[in-house]
N, C-alpha and C positions, 0 to 999 in steps of 0.2 A: 504494500500500500504506500501511499504518499503521506508525508507528515512534515510539519514545520519543526525543524530540529535546531536547538540552541548549541552553539559551538564555542561559547565563551563570550565575555563582554563585547558587545558590538557586532557579533557574528551569528548569523542564522541562515538556514537554507531549506528549501522545499525538497526533501530527499525521499528516496525509495528505502523503506524500512520493513522489517517483518511485521505481519499482522499480529495483533495481540491474541492471546489464548486464555481460556479459563484457567486460573491458578488456584482459586479457592472455591469451595462449594457455594459460597454466598455471592460469587461474581456473576455479572452478565457481560456480554459483548454487545456493543451498540454501534451501528452504522450511523455516522454523523450525517444529519440532514441539514443542520445549520449551526454555525459557530460564530465567534466574534473575537475581537482583540480588546484587551483591557489595558488600562494605564499601568497595572501591575506588571504586565508583560514588558512594557517599556522600562519599568524600574529594573526588572531582571536583566534586560539587555544592557542597561547602564552599569551592571555589576552591583546593584544595591541589595540583591538577595543572594548572598554567596552559597546558600544551601543548594541552589540550582546548579547542577554540574553539567559539563559538556556532554552532549548526547541525549539530553532530555527533550522530549516532545513537549512543546509549550501549549498553553491554553487550559482554561478551567471553566469555560462556559459552553453550553451547547444543548441542542435538542437532537435526538436521534431515534432510530428504530432498533429495538432489540432483535438480535439475530441468534444469540445463544444464551442459555441460562445454566447456572451451576445446579448441582444436585439438590442443594438446600433451598433453592428459590422456589416458592410456591405461589406467590401473589403476582408474579410477572411472567409473561409468556412471549415467545418470539412473535414479532409483529406489533407489539405495543410501542407506541410513540411516547417518549418520555422526555421531561426536562431533567438535565443533569445538574444537581446542586453543586456549586463551587466548593462546598465543604462536605466531606464524607463523614458518615457517622456509623459506628458499629452498632449503636442502639442498646448496648448492654452495660457499658462502663458507667461509673458514677456520674461522670460529666454528661454523658448522653442522657442518662435518666433524669438529669436536671435541665435538659434542653440546651446545654452549653456544648454544642457539637464542635465548636471551634477548637476544643481541647480534648477531643475524643482520645481515649487511651488505647485504642486498637493498634494492632501491630503494623498495619499498612503505613508505609512511609516512615513515620517515627511516632511512638506513643506520645500523646499530648498535643499533637498538631493535626487539626481536622482539614486544613487546606493542604491537600496532597497533589491534586491534579496539576500538571505543569510545574510542579514544585519539587516534590519528592518521588512521584511516580509519573509516568507518561500521561500527557494531557489530551485535550479535545481538539486541537488544531491538526486534525488528522482524518483520514477516511474512516477509521475504526478506532474504538477506545475500549479498554477493559475498565469496567466500573466495579470497584469493590463495595462490599456492604450494600448491595444494590437495593434491597427492599427498604432500607432506611435512607437512601441517598438519591433516589429519583422520584419524580412526580409524574403520573400519567397526564398526558396533555388532553384537555377536553376538546371536543370537536369545534367549539366556538373560539378557541385560541390557536393562532397560527404558530408555526415553528419559529418564525421571526420574533413574534411576541414572547414566546417561551424563552428564547435566548436572553432577552432583557431581564427575565425573572431568575436566571441562573445566578446572578451576582449583583448587578448594580442596584436594582430596586430593593432587594433585601438589605444590602449594605447601607445605602442611603437612609433607609427606614430604621434599621436596628441601631447602627452605630452612630448615625447622625441624629435622627429624630427621637428615637426611644431613649438612647443614652443621654441625649441632650435635654430630656424631660420637657419637650415642647408641650405646651398646654394652651387652652383657649385664651386669646387676648395677648399672647406673648408677641414681642418683636424679635424676629429671628434673622440673623445675618448668616449667609452661606458664603464663605470665602473660597472661591474656585467654582466656576460655572461649567466645568467639564461634565462628562456623563454622570459620575457619582454625585457631584454637587447638584446637578439637575434632578437626580433621583431623590436626594434629600429634600429639594424644593417641592417636588411633586407629591411626596408622601407627607411632608410637614403640613401642607394645606388641609389634609384630612383631619387635623387636630384643632383647627380654628384659630390660628394665630392672627393678630391684627395686622401685622406687616411681615413680609418675607423680603429681605434685601439681598439681592445677588451682587457679589463683589468679584470682579475679575479684571485682569489686565487687558483682556480682549473685549473691546466695545461691542463687537458683534455678538459675543456670547452673553454679555450683560443684557443686550436687547432681546436675544432669543429666549433668555430665562423667563421672560414674562409669559411666554406661551406655555411654560411648565408650571406656572403658579406664582412666580415672583411678583410682588406688588410694586417694587422699587428696584433701582439698579444704580450702582456706583462703579465707575472705572477706577481701578486701583492705582493707575499711574497719575491721576489727578493729584496735585500737591495738597489739596484740601479734602482728600477722600475721607479722612477720619471725621472732620468737621461735618461733612455731609451726612455721614452715618449717625453721628450724635444728634444732628438736627432732626432726624426722623424719630428720635426717642424723646424722653422728658429731659434730656441732657445728661442723664446718668449712664447711658449705654444700653446695649441690647440685652434681652433676657437670656438668649441662647446664641452662641457663636459656633458655627460648624465649620471646621477646617477640612477642606476636601481637595487638597493639592499634595501635601507631603514634603514641604520644604520649610526650613526655619523661618523664613520671612513671613509666610502666611500664618504660621502658628502664632508668631509675635503679633500679627495684625489682630487676630482673635483676642489676645490678651489686652490689646489697646482699646477695644471697643466693648468689652464685657462689663456689665454693671456689677456693683457689689451684690453678692448672693446669686449671681448668674451662673450659667453652666457653659463651659467650653467643651465641645465634643469633637475630638480629633478622629477623622476618618481616613485621612491621607496616609500613604505608605512612606515612611521616612527612611532615608538612607544615610542621614547624618545626624549628629547630636543637635539638640535644640537647647538654647539657654532658657532656664526657668528662673525668673527674678523673684525668688521666694521672699527676699527682703522687702519687696513691695506687695507681694500677693498675699502673704500670710494673714494680713488684717482684713482682707476683702471678702472672706467667706465664699469664695467661688469654688465650684466643683469642676474638676478636669477629668474627663472620661476618654477612654480610647479602647480599641479592641479590634479583633477579627470577627467578621460576620459569623453568626451561627446558622443563618438561613432557617431559623425556627419560625419565621413569619412568612416563608415562601408560600405555604399553602393558603394562608389568608390573602396574601397579595394576588395569588392566582385566581381566587374567587372574585376579587375586585376587578381584575382584568376581564375575566369571563363575563361579569355583569356590567362591563363598560364604565365602571367607576374610576378606573385608571386606564390610560391609553399609552401603551409602550411604543406604539408606532412613531410617536413624536421624537423618540430618541434616535431613530435610524436616519442617518444622513447619506450613507453610501451603501451600495450593494455590489458584491463581487461574486464570481464563481470561486469555489474553494481552491481550484487550481491557480487562481490569480492572487493568492494570499501575499506574495511578496509585494505586489503592487498595492494591495490593501494596507500593508504595513507602512508603505511609503506615504500613503494618504493620511493615515492615522498619526504617524510621527510628525507630520507637518500640519497639524490641525489649525494652527493660526492662519496659514495660507489657504488651506483647503476647506476650512469651516467644517471639519469632520466632527461628528459626535460619536455615534456608534456605527461601525462598519460591519455589516452582516455578510457572512460568506455562506453561500448555499451550495450543497453538493449536487452534482448532476445525477 
């Protein structure tokens, strides 16, 4: 089969590799129908995730059709079309029993790490993928939800919702600032509006993304390169700052921006994948009663979000800016890596 293979920082190629096989009785093999590229894949290619070793097939999002099932699989059958969760869950360990799938203690990849696709085991940017713990890690796709829509549910919608909105404790009437209007930031905006905030402020260096964020639910926008960006944000509050600041980029500067606009007793929810240390000015923050949260998505809300997509309360289609054939994945990466010029949000790759 063909797959997108990582060969070390800055190097990847669309290679011929062996097809996956059933290794454990709880596995299934899935023929990929649609997949996509995530900002985390770009972090990997920058060398920010050293646990990803050369030879790894990248990708952790996808929808596909089951072709084989392991002997212990009873609730899935060949022919089922399923959403692959970006986080795998054994369903038996103490963390899984608490719904904290991101720290599944199963043996796949490494105990304590639920994100294994395209990280510690081969991922979804391929024609076929082996799915461990399948009965706990896939969701059957309803007829009313397309494969493209299902791909958006693999990662970014649950990530924005859980790590941004839920960890940020967004509630009715809040003023919410989302720093970074890329796909995950837009997912946070889309799901934050479900909680009834009074304002959602999109902040980004790219004026186009700030404007586009309004289609996802942002009420206001600020271009981060403006010298008075902070004053503009504060003017949208009572002068004390925002109730919730969601960091959705993963660089020190954007985390600092969140600290600059959060009000006393507010919450900073870090969603971005950071590859460098961030300064935390505790000498100023200790007296402010703020909460700082962070984490890896559990995808424990994927089923709920799937119901909302199926009932048209959420529209994943607005995230898709470009479509490619799976064989054109190298061109898709080029478009996604240059999002400022190409205006790319999510690029969806469909198998033939």
